[in-house]
N, C-alpha and C positions, 0 to 999 in steps of 0.2 A: 205348916205347909202340908198339903195333900197332893198326891200325884194321881192322875187318871190315864188309863190306857185304852187301846181298842183292839178287840178280836184277839186277846191273849188266851192261850190254853192254860190248863192248870200248871203244866211244867213251866211255861214262861212266867206265869204269876209268882210261882215259887222262886224262881230266879230273880225276878225283880224285887220281891220282898227282901231277899238276902242283900241285894246290892242297895237297897234304899233303907238301910237301918236308922237313919236319922229322920226319915220322912214316912209318912203313911201312904200306902197304896189304897186310895179310897174308891176307885171306880174302874170297871172294865166294861166298856160299851161293846155289846155283841149283838149280831143279827139273831133275833129271837122272835118267831111268829108261829101261827098255827101249822104252817109248812115246814119251816126250819126249827126244829125243836131240839137239835143236838145238845145245847147247853144243859138240858135236863139230866143228862147221863152222868157227867163228871163235874162240870164247872159250877153249876148251882149247888150241889151238895157240898163242894169244897168251900165255896164262899160263905155258907151258912156255918161252918165250924169256926 
């Protein structure tokens, strides 16, 4: 089973991963476009690791 979330920050993703030890956090749907590029700073680098 895999779990998906929406608009989670890095801190919230880490907390969710700790709580979901039996399941995988597979997706975080966030707003990302040419105007709103905030995920490039912390979220995308974190998800790549």
